[in-house]
N, CA, C, O and the ligand as a Tripos MOL2 file, in Angstrom:
@<TRIPOS>MOLECULE
protein
  297   295    75     0     0
PROTEIN
NO_CHARGES

@<TRIPOS>ATOM
      1 N           0.8690   -1.2380    0.0110 N.3       1 MET1
      2 CA         -0.0060   -0.0190   -0.0070 C.3       1 MET1
      3 C           0.8870    1.2810    0.0070 C.2       1 MET1
      4 O           1.7950    1.4350    0.8250 O.2       1 MET1
      5 N           0.5850    2.1340   -0.8880 N.am      2 GLU2
      6 CA          1.3520    3.3550   -0.9810 C.3       2 GLU2
      7 C           0.7450    4.4810   -0.0990 C.2       2 GLU2
      8 O          -0.4650    4.7020   -0.0680 O.2       2 GLU2
      9 N           1.6640    5.1740    0.6130 N.am      3 GLN3
     10 CA          1.1750    6.2440    1.4750 C.3       3 GLN3
     11 C           1.9410    7.5320    1.0230 C.2       3 GLN3
     12 O           3.1420    7.5010    0.7530 O.2       3 GLN3
     13 N           1.2510    8.5590    0.9630 N.am      4 THR4
     14 CA          1.8330    9.9040    0.6940 C.3       4 THR4
     15 C           2.0130   10.5940    2.0560 C.2       4 THR4
     16 O           1.0540   10.8360    2.7890 O.2       4 THR4
     17 N           3.2690   10.8960    2.3570 N.am      5 GLN5
     18 CA          3.5470   11.6360    3.5950 C.3       5 GLN5
     19 C           3.6510   13.1240    3.3120 C.2       5 GLN5
     20 O           4.5180   13.5460    2.5470 O.2       5 GLN5
     21 N           2.7680   13.9410    3.9260 N.am      6 VAL6
     22 CA          2.9280   15.3050    3.7690 C.3       6 VAL6
     23 C           3.3460   15.9490    5.0410 C.2       6 VAL6
     24 O           3.4480   17.1690    5.1670 O.2       6 VAL6
     25 N           3.5760   15.1040    5.9580 N.am      7 GLY7
     26 CA          4.0290   15.6170    7.3120 C.3       7 GLY7
     27 C           2.8640   15.6990    8.3430 C.2       7 GLY7
     28 O           3.0420   16.1190    9.4860 O.2       7 GLY7
     29 N           1.7220   15.2950    7.8950 N.am      8 ALA8
     30 CA          0.5900   15.3670    8.7770 C.3       8 ALA8
     31 C           0.2120   14.1590    9.5030 C.2       8 ALA8
     32 O          -0.6550   14.1810   10.3770 O.2       8 ALA8
     33 N           0.9410   12.9420    9.1060 N.am      9 HIS9
     34 CA          0.7870   11.7830    9.7610 C.3       9 HIS9
     35 C           1.9920   11.2880   10.5840 C.2       9 HIS9
     36 O           3.1140   11.4240   10.0970 O.2       9 HIS9
     37 N           1.8550   10.7770   11.6840 N.am     10 CYS10
     38 CA          3.0180   10.3140   12.4380 C.3      10 CYS10
     39 C           3.5440    9.0060   11.8200 C.2      10 CYS10
     40 O           2.7840    8.0710   11.5680 O.2      10 CYS10
     41 N           4.8070    8.9710   11.5950 N.am     11 PRO11
     42 CA          5.4170    7.6880   10.9860 C.3      11 PRO11
     43 C           5.4800    6.5650   12.0290 C.2      11 PRO11
     44 O           5.6240    5.3970   11.6670 O.2      11 PRO11
     45 N           5.3730    6.9080   13.3250 N.am     12 HIS12
     46 CA          5.4280    5.8790   14.3870 C.3      12 HIS12
     47 C           4.1560    5.2330   14.7040 C.2      12 HIS12
     48 O           4.0450    4.0090   14.7720 O.2      12 HIS12
     49 N           3.1660    6.0800   14.9030 N.am     13 CYS13
     50 CA          1.8630    5.3970   15.3310 C.3      13 CYS13
     51 C           0.7530    5.6300   14.2220 C.2      13 CYS13
     52 O          -0.3230    5.0350   14.2840 O.2      13 CYS13
     53 N           1.0460    6.4850   13.2470 N.am     14 GLY14
     54 CA          0.1080    6.7120   12.2340 C.3      14 GLY14
     55 C          -0.9820    7.6830   12.5900 C.2      14 GLY14
     56 O          -1.9500    7.8580   11.8500 O.2      14 GLY14
     57 N          -0.8040    8.3570   13.8120 N.am     15 GLY15
     58 CA         -1.6870    9.2710   14.1840 C.3      15 GLY15
     59 C          -1.7630   10.5700   13.2670 C.2      15 GLY15
     60 O          -0.7450   11.0560   12.7750 O.2      15 GLY15
     61 N          -2.9700   11.0750   13.0790 N.am     16 ALA16
     62 CA         -3.0170   12.2310   12.1930 C.3      16 ALA16
     63 C          -2.9840   13.5580   12.9030 C.2      16 ALA16
     64 O          -3.0280   14.6190   12.2800 O.2      16 ALA16
     65 N          -2.9080   13.4880   14.1730 N.am     17 VAL17
     66 CA         -2.8660   14.8130   14.9220 C.3      17 VAL17
     67 C          -1.4010   15.2190   15.1230 C.2      17 VAL17
     68 O          -0.6230   14.4860   15.7340 O.2      17 VAL17
     69 N          -1.0430   16.3750   14.6100 N.am     18 VAL18
     70 CA          0.2010   16.9770   14.7290 C.3      18 VAL18
     71 C          -0.0210   18.3360   15.5270 C.2      18 VAL18
     72 O          -0.8390   19.1850   15.1690 O.2      18 VAL18
     73 N           0.7440   18.4430   16.5750 N.am     19 LYS19
     74 CA          0.5860   19.6920   17.3210 C.3      19 LYS19
     75 C           1.8530   20.4000   17.3620 C.2      19 LYS19
     76 O           2.9110   19.7870   17.2200 O.2      19 LYS19
     77 N           1.8070   21.7060   17.5540 N.am     20 ALA20
     78 CA          2.9760   22.5110   17.6450 C.3      20 ALA20
     79 C           3.2220   22.8900   19.0950 C.2      20 ALA20
     80 O           2.4050   23.5470   19.7390 O.2      20 ALA20
     81 N           4.4140   22.4410   19.6040 N.am     21 THR21
     82 CA          4.7810   22.6610   20.9600 C.3      21 THR21
     83 C           5.9350   23.6850   20.9770 C.2      21 THR21
     84 O           6.7770   23.6670   20.0800 O.2      21 THR21
     85 N           5.9840   24.5610   21.9720 N.am     22 ASP22
     86 CA          6.9750   25.6170   22.0630 C.3      22 ASP22
     87 C           8.1300   24.9230   22.8040 C.2      22 ASP22
     88 O           7.9540   24.3000   23.8510 O.2      22 ASP22
     89 N           9.3650   25.0730   22.1770 N.am     23 ASN23
     90 CA         10.4730   24.6220   23.0620 C.3      23 ASN23
     91 C          11.1570   25.8170   23.6630 C.2      23 ASN23
     92 O          10.6420   26.9300   23.5510 O.2      23 ASN23
     93 N          12.2350   25.6490   24.2610 N.am     24 LYS24
     94 CA         12.8170   26.7390   25.0470 C.3      24 LYS24
     95 C          13.4540   27.8260   24.1910 C.2      24 LYS24
     96 O          13.7010   28.9350   24.6650 O.2      24 LYS24
     97 N          13.7040   27.5210   22.9990 N.am     25 THR25
     98 CA         14.1990   28.5120   22.0850 C.3      25 THR25
     99 C          13.0930   29.4060   21.4460 C.2      25 THR25
    100 O          13.3590   30.3220   20.6670 O.2      25 THR25
    101 N          11.9030   29.0870   21.8150 N.am     26 GLY26
    102 CA         10.7600   29.9030   21.3130 C.3      26 GLY26
    103 C          10.3830   29.4630   19.9680 C.2      26 GLY26
    104 O           9.5750   30.1300   19.3220 O.2      26 GLY26
    105 N          10.8930   28.4120   19.5030 N.am     27 GLU27
    106 CA         10.5880   27.8690   18.2220 C.3      27 GLU27
    107 C           9.6140   26.7560   18.3110 C.2      27 GLU27
    108 O           9.8260   25.7940   19.0510 O.2      27 GLU27
    109 N           8.5100   26.8650   17.5460 N.am     28 ALA28
    110 CA          7.4970   25.7750   17.5720 C.3      28 ALA28
    111 C           7.9770   24.4680   16.9530 C.2      28 ALA28
    112 O           8.5590   24.4360   15.8680 O.2      28 ALA28
    113 N           7.7170   23.4220   17.6670 N.am     29 VAL29
    114 CA          8.1460   22.0650   17.2210 C.3      29 VAL29
    115 C           6.9730   21.2960   16.9480 C.2      29 VAL29
    116 O           6.0290   21.3280   17.7380 O.2      29 VAL29
    117 N           6.9360   20.5590   15.8300 N.am     30 ALA30
    118 CA          5.8600   19.7150   15.5020 C.3      30 ALA30
    119 C           6.0260   18.3930   16.1580 C.2      30 ALA30
    120 O           7.0940   17.7840   16.0850 O.2      30 ALA30
    121 N           4.9550   17.9210   16.8190 N.am     31 ALA31
    122 CA          4.9850   16.6600   17.5120 C.3      31 ALA31
    123 C           3.6440   15.9140   17.3510 C.2      31 ALA31
    124 O           2.6010   16.5300   17.1300 O.2      31 ALA31
    125 N           3.6960   14.5680   17.4680 N.am     32 CYS32
    126 CA          2.5370   13.7220   17.3830 C.3      32 CYS32
    127 C           1.8910   13.8430   18.7690 C.2      32 CYS32
    128 O           2.5520   13.7830   19.8060 O.2      32 CYS32
    129 N           0.5240   14.0200   18.7270 N.am     33 GLU33
    130 CA         -0.2400   14.1550   19.9120 C.3      33 GLU33
    131 C          -0.4350   12.8530   20.6200 C.2      33 GLU33
    132 O          -0.5520   12.7570   21.8420 O.2      33 GLU33
    133 N          -0.4630   11.7840   19.7140 N.am     34 GLN34
    134 CA         -0.6860   10.4410   20.2260 C.3      34 GLN34
    135 C           0.4150    9.8110   20.9690 C.2      34 GLN34
    136 O           0.2350    9.3540   22.0980 O.2      34 GLN34
    137 N           1.6520    9.7700   20.3140 N.am     35 CYS35
    138 CA          2.7160    9.1920   20.9970 C.3      35 CYS35
    139 C           3.8980   10.0900   21.3130 C.2      35 CYS35
    140 O           4.9100    9.6630   21.8680 O.2      35 CYS35
    141 N           3.7260   11.3860   20.9260 N.am     36 GLY36
    142 CA          4.6890   12.4370   21.3990 C.3      36 GLY36
    143 C           6.0140   12.5130   20.5680 C.2      36 GLY36
    144 O           6.9130   13.2810   20.9120 O.2      36 GLY36
    145 N           6.1210   11.7120   19.4800 N.am     37 VAL37
    146 CA          7.2730   11.7820   18.7840 C.3      37 VAL37
    147 C           7.4270   13.1710   18.0270 C.2      37 VAL37
    148 O           6.4410   13.7950   17.6340 O.2      37 VAL37
    149 N           8.5680   13.5550   17.8730 N.am     38 ARG38
    150 CA          8.8350   14.9720   17.2680 C.3      38 ARG38
    151 C           9.2900   14.8230   15.8560 C.2      38 ARG38
    152 O          10.1040   13.9790   15.4810 O.2      38 ARG38
    153 N           8.6980   15.7140   15.0980 N.am     39 PHE39
    154 CA          9.0360   15.6040   13.6270 C.3      39 PHE39
    155 C          10.0540   16.6320   13.2090 C.2      39 PHE39
    156 O          10.6860   16.4830   12.1630 O.2      39 PHE39
    157 N          10.2250   17.6370   13.9720 N.am     40 GLY40
    158 CA         11.1250   18.7570   13.6030 C.3      40 GLY40
    159 C          10.4610   20.1030   13.7690 C.2      40 GLY40
    160 O           9.3760   20.2190   14.3380 O.2      40 GLY40
    161 N          11.1190   21.0920   13.2720 N.am     41 ARG41
    162 CA         10.4870   22.4930   13.4110 C.3      41 ARG41
    163 C           9.2270   22.6460   12.6960 C.2      41 ARG41
    164 O           9.0790   22.1290   11.5890 O.2      41 ARG41
    165 N           8.2910   23.3390   13.2720 N.am     42 TRP42
    166 CA          6.9720   23.5400   12.8070 C.3      42 TRP42
    167 C           7.0920   24.3270   11.4310 C.2      42 TRP42
    168 O           6.3240   24.0930   10.4980 O.2      42 TRP42
    169 N           8.0870   25.2590   11.3660 N.am     43 ALA43
    170 CA          8.3080   26.0680   10.2200 C.3      43 ALA43
    171 C           8.6870   25.1920    9.0050 C.2      43 ALA43
    172 O           8.3250   25.4570    7.8580 O.2      43 ALA43
    173 N           9.4100   24.1720    9.3310 N.am     44 ASP44
    174 CA          9.9090   23.2950    8.2150 C.3      44 ASP44
    175 C           8.6900   22.5550    7.7210 C.2      44 ASP44
    176 O           8.4690   22.4270    6.5170 O.2      44 ASP44
    177 N           7.9100   22.0730    8.6520 N.am     45 LEU45
    178 CA          6.7010   21.3480    8.2490 C.3      45 LEU45
    179 C           5.7690   22.1130    7.3920 C.2      45 LEU45
    180 O           5.1920   21.6110    6.4270 O.2      45 LEU45
    181 N           5.6320   23.3990    7.7880 N.am     46 GLU46
    182 CA          4.7220   24.3150    7.0590 C.3      46 GLU46
    183 C           5.2760   24.5200    5.6680 C.2      46 GLU46
    184 O           4.5420   24.5130    4.6790 O.2      46 GLU46
    185 N           6.5970   24.7060    5.6060 N.am     47 ASP47
    186 CA          7.2210   24.9160    4.3770 C.3      47 ASP47
    187 C           6.8750   23.6850    3.3240 C.2      47 ASP47
    188 O           6.5260   23.8570    2.1560 O.2      47 ASP47
    189 N           7.0280   22.5400    3.9150 N.am     48 ARG48
    190 CA          6.8390   21.3730    3.0980 C.3      48 ARG48
    191 C           5.4390   21.2500    2.6110 C.2      48 ARG48
    192 O           5.1510   20.8400    1.4870 O.2      48 ARG48
    193 N           4.5130   21.6580    3.5890 N.am     49 ALA49
    194 CA          3.0880   21.5740    3.1850 C.3      49 ALA49
    195 C           2.7820   22.5980    2.1370 C.2      49 ALA49
    196 O           2.0020   22.3560    1.2160 O.2      49 ALA49
    197 N           3.4280   23.7960    2.2870 N.am     50 LYS50
    198 CA          3.1170   24.9090    1.3260 C.3      50 LYS50
    199 C           3.6780   24.4100   -0.0510 C.2      50 LYS50
    200 O           2.9910   24.5730   -1.0590 O.2      50 LYS50
    201 N           4.8180   23.8490   -0.1170 N.am     51 ARG51
    202 CA          5.4330   23.4900   -1.3760 C.3      51 ARG51
    203 C           4.5970   22.3630   -1.9660 C.2      51 ARG51
    204 O           4.5550   22.2540   -3.1910 O.2      51 ARG51
    205 N           3.9360   21.5260   -1.1950 N.am     52 PHE52
    206 CA          3.1240   20.4160   -1.7390 C.3      52 PHE52
    207 C           1.9150   21.1780   -2.3570 C.2      52 PHE52
    208 O           1.5290   20.8580   -3.4810 O.2      52 PHE52
    209 N           1.3390   22.1170   -1.7010 N.am     53 ILE53
    210 CA          0.1770   22.8660   -2.1570 C.3      53 ILE53
    211 C           0.4540   23.5840   -3.5230 C.2      53 ILE53
    212 O          -0.3010   23.5590   -4.4950 O.2      53 ILE53
    213 N           1.5650   24.1790   -3.4450 N.am     54 ILE54
    214 CA          2.0270   24.9930   -4.6420 C.3      54 ILE54
    215 C           2.2150   24.0220   -5.8520 C.2      54 ILE54
    216 O           1.7820   24.3000   -6.9700 O.2      54 ILE54
    217 N           2.8790   22.8800   -5.5690 N.am     55 ASP55
    218 CA          3.1240   21.8600   -6.6200 C.3      55 ASP55
    219 C           1.7400   21.4990   -7.2260 C.2      55 ASP55
    220 O           1.5540   21.4670   -8.4420 O.2      55 ASP55
    221 N           0.7850   21.2320   -6.3080 N.am     56 ASP56
    222 CA         -0.5610   20.8330   -6.7990 C.3      56 ASP56
    223 C          -1.2350   21.9480   -7.5990 C.2      56 ASP56
    224 O          -1.8590   21.6980   -8.6300 O.2      56 ASP56
    225 N          -1.1010   23.1860   -7.1060 N.am     57 ALA57
    226 CA         -1.6540   24.2820   -7.9470 C.3      57 ALA57
    227 C          -1.0410   24.4120   -9.2150 C.2      57 ALA57
    228 O          -1.7390   24.7330  -10.1770 O.2      57 ALA57
    229 N           0.2900   24.1860   -9.3580 N.am     58 ARG58
    230 CA          1.0790   24.3620  -10.5100 C.3      58 ARG58
    231 C           0.5390   23.2720  -11.5780 C.2      58 ARG58
    232 O           0.3940   23.5490  -12.7690 O.2      58 ARG58
    233 N           0.2920   22.1610  -11.0930 N.am     59 LYS59
    234 CA         -0.1640   20.9890  -11.8610 C.3      59 LYS59
    235 C          -1.5550   21.3910  -12.4760 C.2      59 LYS59
    236 O          -1.8190   21.1520  -13.6540 O.2      59 LYS59
    237 N          -2.3980   21.9900  -11.6510 N.am     60 GLN60
    238 CA         -3.7850   22.4210  -12.1190 C.3      60 GLN60
    239 C          -3.6740   23.4860  -13.1310 C.2      60 GLN60
    240 O          -4.4810   23.5280  -14.0600 O.2      60 GLN60
    241 N          -2.6660   24.4030  -13.0050 N.am     61 VAL61
    242 CA         -2.4770   25.5560  -14.0010 C.3      61 VAL61
    243 C          -1.9850   24.9220  -15.2430 C.2      61 VAL61
    244 O          -2.4740   25.2870  -16.3120 O.2      61 VAL61
    245 N          -1.0330   23.9740  -15.2140 N.am     62 LEU62
    246 CA         -0.4240   23.3310  -16.4290 C.3      62 LEU62
    247 C          -1.5630   22.6440  -17.1780 C.2      62 LEU62
    248 O          -1.6190   22.7220  -18.4060 O.2      62 LEU62
    249 N          -2.4050   22.0230  -16.5210 N.am     63 LYS63
    250 CA         -3.5440   21.2190  -17.1290 C.3      63 LYS63
    251 C          -4.4060   22.2600  -17.9220 C.2      63 LYS63
    252 O          -4.8320   21.9820  -19.0430 O.2      63 LYS63
    253 N          -4.6570   23.4800  -17.3120 N.am     64 VAL64
    254 CA         -5.4420   24.4530  -18.0360 C.3      64 VAL64
    255 C          -4.7490   24.9470  -19.2650 C.2      64 VAL64
    256 O          -5.3750   25.1070  -20.3120 O.2      64 VAL64
    257 N          -3.4370   25.1970  -19.1570 N.am     65 ILE65
    258 CA         -2.5710   25.6790  -20.1630 C.3      65 ILE65
    259 C          -2.6570   24.7370  -21.4440 C.2      65 ILE65
    260 O          -2.8740   25.1170  -22.5940 O.2      65 ILE65
    261 N          -2.4490   23.4650  -21.0260 N.am     66 LYS66
    262 CA         -2.4920   22.3580  -22.0320 C.3      66 LYS66
    263 C          -3.8860   22.3970  -22.8040 C.2      66 LYS66
    264 O          -3.9540   22.0070  -23.9700 O.2      66 LYS66
    265 N          -4.8920   22.8360  -22.1790 N.am     67 ARG67
    266 CA         -6.2000   22.8440  -22.8280 C.3      67 ARG67
    267 C          -6.4280   24.1240  -23.6030 C.2      67 ARG67
    268 O          -7.5150   24.4050  -24.1090 O.2      67 ARG67
    269 N          -5.2590   24.9480  -23.6760 N.am     68 GLY68
    270 CA         -5.3270   26.0840  -24.4710 C.3      68 GLY68
    271 C          -5.5050   27.4990  -23.7630 C.2      68 GLY68
    272 O          -5.7830   28.5530  -24.3340 O.2      68 GLY68
    273 N          -5.3000   27.3180  -22.4790 N.am     69 GLY69
    274 CA         -5.3320   28.5080  -21.5990 C.3      69 GLY69
    275 C          -6.7320   28.9780  -21.3100 C.2      69 GLY69
    276 O          -6.9040   30.0370  -20.7060 O.2      69 GLY69
    277 N          -7.7240   28.2460  -21.7110 N.am     70 ARG70
    278 CA         -9.0480   28.7250  -21.4110 C.3      70 ARG70
    279 C          -9.2950   28.5990  -19.8430 C.2      70 ARG70
    280 O          -8.9960   27.5560  -19.2620 O.2      70 ARG70
    281 N          -9.7790   29.5460  -19.2590 N.am     71 GLY71
    282 CA         -9.9310   29.4700  -17.7410 C.3      71 GLY71
    283 C          -9.1130   30.3140  -17.0330 C.2      71 GLY71
    284 O          -9.4130   30.7490  -15.9220 O.2      71 GLY71
    285 N          -7.9070   30.6160  -17.7210 N.am     72 ILE72
    286 CA         -6.9200   31.5080  -17.1130 C.3      72 ILE72
    287 C          -6.9010   32.9260  -17.9170 C.2      72 ILE72
    288 O          -7.0550   34.0320  -17.3980 O.2      72 ILE72
    289 N          -6.6920   32.6700  -19.2070 N.am     73 LEU73
    290 CA         -6.5950   33.9650  -20.1070 C.3      73 LEU73
    291 C          -7.9070   34.2520  -20.7370 C.2      73 LEU73
    292 O          -8.6070   33.4050  -21.2930 O.2      73 LEU73
    293 N          -8.1940   35.5500  -20.6030 N.am     74 LYS74
    294 CA         -9.4810   35.8830  -21.1750 C.3      74 LYS74
    295 C          -9.3590   36.5240  -22.5940 C.2      74 LYS74
    296 O         -10.3710   36.8610  -23.2080 O.2      74 LYS74
    297 ZN          2.7160    9.1820   16.9290 Zn       75 ZN75
@<TRIPOS>BOND
     1     1     2 1
     2     2     3 1
     3     3     4 2
     4     3     5 am
     5     5     6 1
     6     6     7 1
     7     7     8 2
     8     7     9 am
     9     9    10 1
    10    10    11 1
    11    11    12 2
    12    11    13 am
    13    13    14 1
    14    14    15 1
    15    15    16 2
    16    15    17 am
    17    17    18 1
    18    18    19 1
    19    19    20 2
    20    19    21 am
    21    21    22 1
    22    22    23 1
    23    23    24 2
    24    23    25 am
    25    25    26 1
    26    26    27 1
    27    27    28 2
    28    27    29 am
    29    29    30 1
    30    30    31 1
    31    31    32 2
    32    31    33 am
    33    33    34 1
    34    34    35 1
    35    35    36 2
    36    35    37 am
    37    37    38 1
    38    38    39 1
    39    39    40 2
    40    39    41 am
    41    41    42 1
    42    42    43 1
    43    43    44 2
    44    43    45 am
    45    45    46 1
    46    46    47 1
    47    47    48 2
    48    47    49 am
    49    49    50 1
    50    50    51 1
    51    51    52 2
    52    51    53 am
    53    53    54 1
    54    54    55 1
    55    55    56 2
    56    55    57 am
    57    57    58 1
    58    58    59 1
    59    59    60 2
    60    59    61 am
    61    61    62 1
    62    62    63 1
    63    63    64 2
    64    63    65 am
    65    65    66 1
    66    66    67 1
    67    67    68 2
    68    67    69 am
    69    69    70 1
    70    70    71 1
    71    71    72 2
    72    71    73 am
    73    73    74 1
    74    74    75 1
    75    75    76 2
    76    75    77 am
    77    77    78 1
    78    78    79 1
    79    79    80 2
    80    79    81 am
    81    81    82 1
    82    82    83 1
    83    83    84 2
    84    83    85 am
    85    85    86 1
    86    86    87 1
    87    87    88 2
    88    87    89 am
    89    89    90 1
    90    90    91 1
    91    91    92 2
    92    91    93 am
    93    93    94 1
    94    94    95 1
    95    95    96 2
    96    95    97 am
    97    97    98 1
    98    98    99 1
    99    99   100 2
   100    99   101 am
   101   101   102 1
   102   102   103 1
   103   103   104 2
   104   103   105 am
   105   105   106 1
   106   106   107 1
   107   107   108 2
   108   107   109 am
   109   109   110 1
   110   110   111 1
   111   111   112 2
   112   111   113 am
   113   113   114 1
   114   114   115 1
   115   115   116 2
   116   115   117 am
   117   117   118 1
   118   118   119 1
   119   119   120 2
   120   119   121 am
   121   121   122 1
   122   122   123 1
   123   123   124 2
   124   123   125 am
   125   125   126 1
   126   126   127 1
   127   127   128 2
   128   127   129 am
   129   129   130 1
   130   130   131 1
   131   131   132 2
   132   131   133 am
   133   133   134 1
   134   134   135 1
   135   135   136 2
   136   135   137 am
   137   137   138 1
   138   138   139 1
   139   139   140 2
   140   139   141 am
   141   141   142 1
   142   142   143 1
   143   143   144 2
   144   143   145 am
   145   145   146 1
   146   146   147 1
   147   147   148 2
   148   147   149 am
   149   149   150 1
   150   150   151 1
   151   151   152 2
   152   151   153 am
   153   153   154 1
   154   154   155 1
   155   155   156 2
   156   155   157 am
   157   157   158 1
   158   158   159 1
   159   159   160 2
   160   159   161 am
   161   161   162 1
   162   162   163 1
   163   163   164 2
   164   163   165 am
   165   165   166 1
   166   166   167 1
   167   167   168 2
   168   167   169 am
   169   169   170 1
   170   170   171 1
   171   171   172 2
   172   171   173 am
   173   173   174 1
   174   174   175 1
   175   175   176 2
   176   175   177 am
   177   177   178 1
   178   178   179 1
   179   179   180 2
   180   179   181 am
   181   181   182 1
   182   182   183 1
   183   183   184 2
   184   183   185 am
   185   185   186 1
   186   186   187 1
   187   187   188 2
   188   187   189 am
   189   189   190 1
   190   190   191 1
   191   191   192 2
   192   191   193 am
   193   193   194 1
   194   194   195 1
   195   195   196 2
   196   195   197 am
   197   197   198 1
   198   198   199 1
   199   199   200 2
   200   199   201 am
   201   201   202 1
   202   202   203 1
   203   203   204 2
   204   203   205 am
   205   205   206 1
   206   206   207 1
   207   207   208 2
   208   207   209 am
   209   209   210 1
   210   210   211 1
   211   211   212 2
   212   211   213 am
   213   213   214 1
   214   214   215 1
   215   215   216 2
   216   215   217 am
   217   217   218 1
   218   218   219 1
   219   219   220 2
   220   219   221 am
   221   221   222 1
   222   222   223 1
   223   223   224 2
   224   223   225 am
   225   225   226 1
   226   226   227 1
   227   227   228 2
   228   227   229 am
   229   229   230 1
   230   230   231 1
   231   231   232 2
   232   231   233 am
   233   233   234 1
   234   234   235 1
   235   235   236 2
   236   235   237 am
   237   237   238 1
   238   238   239 1
   239   239   240 2
   240   239   241 am
   241   241   242 1
   242   242   243 1
   243   243   244 2
   244   243   245 am
   245   245   246 1
   246   246   247 1
   247   247   248 2
   248   247   249 am
   249   249   250 1
   250   250   251 1
   251   251   252 2
   252   251   253 am
   253   253   254 1
   254   254   255 1
   255   255   256 2
   256   255   257 am
   257   257   258 1
   258   258   259 1
   259   259   260 2
   260   259   261 am
   261   261   262 1
   262   262   263 1
   263   263   264 2
   264   263   265 am
   265   265   266 1
   266   266   267 1
   267   267   268 2
   268   267   269 am
   269   269   270 1
   270   270   271 1
   271   271   272 2
   272   271   273 am
   273   273   274 1
   274   274   275 1
   275   275   276 2
   276   275   277 am
   277   277   278 1
   278   278   279 1
   279   279   280 2
   280   279   281 am
   281   281   282 1
   282   282   283 1
   283   283   284 2
   284   283   285 am
   285   285   286 1
   286   286   287 1
   287   287   288 2
   288   287   289 am
   289   289   290 1
   290   290   291 1
   291   291   292 2
   292   291   293 am
   293   293   294 1
   294   294   295 1
   295   295   296 2
@<TRIPOS>SUBSTRUCTURE
     1 MET1         2 RESIDUE 1 A MET
     2 GLU2         6 RESIDUE 1 A GLU
     3 GLN3        10 RESIDUE 1 A GLN
     4 THR4        14 RESIDUE 1 A THR
     5 GLN5        18 RESIDUE 1 A GLN
     6 VAL6        22 RESIDUE 1 A VAL
     7 GLY7        26 RESIDUE 1 A GLY
     8 ALA8        30 RESIDUE 1 A ALA
     9 HIS9        34 RESIDUE 1 A HIS
    10 CYS10       38 RESIDUE 1 A CYS
    11 PRO11       42 RESIDUE 1 A PRO
    12 HIS12       46 RESIDUE 1 A HIS
    13 CYS13       50 RESIDUE 1 A CYS
    14 GLY14       54 RESIDUE 1 A GLY
    15 GLY15       58 RESIDUE 1 A GLY
    16 ALA16       62 RESIDUE 1 A ALA
    17 VAL17       66 RESIDUE 1 A VAL
    18 VAL18       70 RESIDUE 1 A VAL
    19 LYS19       74 RESIDUE 1 A LYS
    20 ALA20       78 RESIDUE 1 A ALA
    21 THR21       82 RESIDUE 1 A THR
    22 ASP22       86 RESIDUE 1 A ASP
    23 ASN23       90 RESIDUE 1 A ASN
    24 LYS24       94 RESIDUE 1 A LYS
    25 THR25       98 RESIDUE 1 A THR
    26 GLY26      102 RESIDUE 1 A GLY
    27 GLU27      106 RESIDUE 1 A GLU
    28 ALA28      110 RESIDUE 1 A ALA
    29 VAL29      114 RESIDUE 1 A VAL
    30 ALA30      118 RESIDUE 1 A ALA
    31 ALA31      122 RESIDUE 1 A ALA
    32 CYS32      126 RESIDUE 1 A CYS
    33 GLU33      130 RESIDUE 1 A GLU
    34 GLN34      134 RESIDUE 1 A GLN
    35 CYS35      138 RESIDUE 1 A CYS
    36 GLY36      142 RESIDUE 1 A GLY
    37 VAL37      146 RESIDUE 1 A VAL
    38 ARG38      150 RESIDUE 1 A ARG
    39 PHE39      154 RESIDUE 1 A PHE
    40 GLY40      158 RESIDUE 1 A GLY
    41 ARG41      162 RESIDUE 1 A ARG
    42 TRP42      166 RESIDUE 1 A TRP
    43 ALA43      170 RESIDUE 1 A ALA
    44 ASP44      174 RESIDUE 1 A ASP
    45 LEU45      178 RESIDUE 1 A LEU
    46 GLU46      182 RESIDUE 1 A GLU
    47 ASP47      186 RESIDUE 1 A ASP
    48 ARG48      190 RESIDUE 1 A ARG
    49 ALA49      194 RESIDUE 1 A ALA
    50 LYS50      198 RESIDUE 1 A LYS
    51 ARG51      202 RESIDUE 1 A ARG
    52 PHE52      206 RESIDUE 1 A PHE
    53 ILE53      210 RESIDUE 1 A ILE
    54 ILE54      214 RESIDUE 1 A ILE
    55 ASP55      218 RESIDUE 1 A ASP
    56 ASP56      222 RESIDUE 1 A ASP
    57 ALA57      226 RESIDUE 1 A ALA
    58 ARG58      230 RESIDUE 1 A ARG
    59 LYS59      234 RESIDUE 1 A LYS
    60 GLN60      238 RESIDUE 1 A GLN
    61 VAL61      242 RESIDUE 1 A VAL
    62 LEU62      246 RESIDUE 1 A LEU
    63 LYS63      250 RESIDUE 1 A LYS
    64 VAL64      254 RESIDUE 1 A VAL
    65 ILE65      258 RESIDUE 1 A ILE
    66 LYS66      262 RESIDUE 1 A LYS
    67 ARG67      266 RESIDUE 1 A ARG
    68 GLY68      270 RESIDUE 1 A GLY
    69 GLY69      274 RESIDUE 1 A GLY
    70 ARG70      278 RESIDUE 1 A ARG
    71 GLY71      282 RESIDUE 1 A GLY
    72 ILE72      286 RESIDUE 1 A ILE
    73 LEU73      290 RESIDUE 1 A LEU
    74 LYS74      294 RESIDUE 1 A LYS
    75 ZN75       297 GROUP 0 **** ****
């Protein structure tokens, strides 16, 4: 079974709940609420998620362009 990891699922317990916890440096850390495992900096996780969304949006735009630009260009 193939799984796409976007950073929202815990690789340890499969939990879908990711919470941001403040560490002592004032930097939010992403952690699993179920088992408490840490994934890394919250900012990194957000970056990854954003890139994924941008990639997806780019694919949608390319699809429209291939159809002749209808829907984007007037
Ligand atoms: Zn977990």
